[in-house]
Kinemage of the C-alpha trace (Angstrom):
@kinemage 1
@onewidth
@group {chain A} dominant
@subgroup {mainchain}
@vectorlist {calphas} color= white
{ca unk a 1} P 67.255 -5.161 -32.340
{ca unk a 2} L 63.792 -6.219 -33.502
{ca unk a 3} L 62.840 -6.244 -37.125
{ca unk a 4} L 59.521 -6.554 -38.908
{ca unk a 5} L 60.265 -10.219 -39.516
{ca unk a 6} L 60.295 -10.833 -35.753
{ca unk a 7} L 56.831 -9.268 -35.260
{ca unk a 8} L 54.700 -12.416 -36.026
{ca unk a 9} L 56.772 -14.436 -33.602
{ca unk a 10} L 56.319 -11.829 -30.849
{ca unk a 11} L 52.544 -11.766 -31.446
{ca unk a 12} L 52.381 -15.565 -31.176
{ca unk a 13} L 54.330 -15.491 -27.913
{ca unk a 14} L 52.005 -12.793 -26.510
{ca unk a 15} L 48.928 -14.772 -27.553
{ca unk a 16} L 50.229 -17.919 -25.897
{ca unk a 17} L 50.915 -15.978 -22.692
{ca unk a 18} L 47.654 -14.064 -22.646
{ca unk a 19} L 45.355 -16.987 -23.557
{ca unk a 20} L 45.152 -18.398 -19.993
{ca unk a 21} L 44.593 -14.874 -18.699
{ca unk a 22} L 41.728 -14.296 -21.145
{ca unk a 23} L 40.175 -17.663 -20.247
{ca unk a 24} L 40.290 -16.903 -16.517
{ca unk a 25} L 38.719 -13.487 -17.126
{ca unk a 26} L 35.987 -15.094 -19.250
{ca unk a 27} L 35.181 -17.614 -16.507
{ca unk a 28} L 35.054 -14.798 -13.958
{ca unk a 29} L 32.668 -12.889 -16.203
{ca unk a 30} L 30.467 -15.973 -16.551
{ca unk a 31} L 30.235 -16.217 -12.746
{ca unk a 32} L 29.492 -12.501 -12.415
{ca unk a 33} L 26.870 -12.712 -15.150
{ca unk a 34} L 25.210 -15.647 -13.412
{ca unk a 35} L 25.170 -13.805 -10.087
{ca unk a 36} L 23.746 -10.737 -11.802
{ca unk a 37} L 21.005 -12.851 -13.400
{ca unk a 38} L 20.067 -14.332 -10.021
{ca unk a 39} L 19.942 -10.864 -8.443
{ca unk a 40} L 17.778 -9.482 -11.264
{ca unk a 41} L 15.451 -12.504 -11.034
{ca unk a 42} L 14.993 -12.024 -7.289
{ca unk a 43} L 14.451 -8.259 -7.651
{ca unk a 44} L 11.869 -8.775 -10.403
{ca unk a 45} L 9.862 -11.278 -8.368
{ca unk a 46} L 10.195 -9.073 -5.303
{ca unk a 47} L 8.742 -6.163 -7.248
{ca unk a 48} L 5.876 -8.328 -8.548
{ca unk a 49} L 5.046 -9.626 -5.056
{ca unk a 50} L 5.230 -6.102 -3.603
{ca unk a 51} L 2.838 -4.861 -6.287
{ca unk a 52} L 0.343 -7.674 -5.620
{ca unk a 53} L 0.558 -7.100 -1.857
{ca unk a 54} L 0.002 -3.369 -2.332
{ca unk a 55} L -3.011 -3.964 -4.585
{ca unk a 56} L -4.536 -6.365 -2.029
{ca unk a 57} L -3.965 -3.864 0.781
{ca unk a 58} L -5.660 -1.100 -1.229
{ca unk a 59} L -8.621 -3.390 -1.984
{ca unk a 60} L -9.033 -4.261 1.710
{ca unk a 61} L -8.889 -0.588 2.728
{ca unk a 62} L -11.446 0.278 0.046
{ca unk a 63} L -13.762 -2.487 1.243
{ca unk a 64} L -13.541 -1.255 4.844
{ca unk a 65} L -14.156 2.337 3.737
{ca unk a 66} L -17.187 1.226 1.746
{ca unk a 67} L -18.596 -0.588 4.782
{ca unk a 68} L -18.197 2.605 6.816
{ca unk a 69} L -19.917 4.706 4.167
{ca unk a 70} L -22.848 2.283 4.031
{ca unk a 71} L -23.433 2.855 7.758
{ca unk a 72} L -24.308 6.529 7.173
{ca unk a 73} L -28.089 6.681 7.757
{ca unk a 74} L -28.811 10.011 6.036
{ca unk a 75} L -30.517 8.638 2.929
{ca unk a 76} L -32.984 6.742 5.136
{ca unk a 77} L -33.772 9.757 7.343
{ca unk a 78} L -36.964 11.795 7.199
{ca unk a 79} L -35.008 15.072 7.427
{ca unk a 80} L -32.804 14.255 4.419
{ca unk a 81} L -33.756 16.482 1.476
{ca unk a 82} L -31.581 14.885 -1.244
{ca unk a 83} L -30.668 18.390 -2.424
{ca unk a 84} L -26.990 19.326 -2.733
{ca unk a 85} L -27.634 22.816 -1.328
{ca unk a 86} L -29.217 21.614 1.916
{ca unk a 87} L -28.879 17.895 2.500
{ca unk a 88} L -30.372 17.846 5.985
{ca unk a 89} L -32.674 20.364 7.627
{ca unk a 90} L -31.580 19.493 11.175
{ca unk a 91} L -27.790 18.915 10.854
{ca unk a 92} L -26.673 20.324 7.503
{ca unk a 93} L -22.947 20.159 8.286
{ca unk a 94} L -22.992 16.524 9.369
{ca unk a 95} L -25.229 15.224 6.596
{ca unk a 96} L -23.599 12.589 4.436
{ca unk a 97} L -20.378 12.422 6.489
{ca unk a 98} L -19.008 9.807 8.873
{ca unk a 99} L -19.964 11.992 11.834
{ca unk a 100} L -23.631 11.359 10.942
{ca unk a 101} L -23.354 7.654 11.785
{ca unk a 102} L -24.461 8.206 15.382
{ca unk a 103} L -26.885 11.065 14.663
{ca unk a 104} L -29.280 11.665 17.593
{ca unk a 105} L -31.840 13.375 15.361
{ca unk a 106} L -32.236 10.416 13.013
{ca unk a 107} L -35.874 9.800 12.181
{ca unk a 108} L -36.529 6.905 9.803
{ca unk a 109} L -38.670 7.584 6.781
{ca unk a 110} L -42.006 5.913 7.130
{ca unk a 111} L -44.081 4.651 4.251
{ca unk a 112} L -47.325 5.744 5.896
{ca unk a 113} L -46.295 9.414 5.827
{ca unk a 114} L -45.434 9.183 2.149
{ca unk a 115} L -48.784 7.601 1.342
{ca unk a 116} L -50.642 10.251 3.349
{ca unk a 117} L -48.820 12.997 1.483
{ca unk a 118} L -49.885 11.511 -1.821
{ca unk a 119} L -53.482 11.252 -0.554
{ca unk a 120} L -53.485 14.861 0.608
{ca unk a 121} L -52.122 16.031 -2.743
{ca unk a 122} L -54.917 14.211 -4.555
{ca unk a 123} L -57.531 15.715 -2.230
{ca unk a 124} L -56.048 19.177 -2.743
{ca unk a 125} L -56.341 18.944 -6.516
{ca unk a 126} L -59.853 17.580 -6.311
{ca unk a 127} L -60.965 20.382 -4.031
{ca unk a 128} L -59.678 23.078 -6.408
{ca unk a 129} L -61.375 21.703 -9.521
């Protein structure tokens, strides 16, 4: 039969038996922790590289879209009114869209017409004075 006096001896025997077991578990945990650190490191850098790649792809798409939008000739057309209610008198539904890039009714604004309009306005005011 065991008594309270035998308890410290039993604890010492259990500690001496379990010490190698605890050490082997600790070494296993160190290996698992190291593997987990390597996995987290690779996942973090993978996420960073994916983010940079995605940002570059978005920038390239935006640049290409901007090039396409700069090909729309409406602002340089004589029929363009620059009014949000009626942008173009000939093709109001196509005005300012990508379908206007190959517009058959495109007529470039000419500087001579603008100068003649200003001359005719001046003559009109002078005639009414």
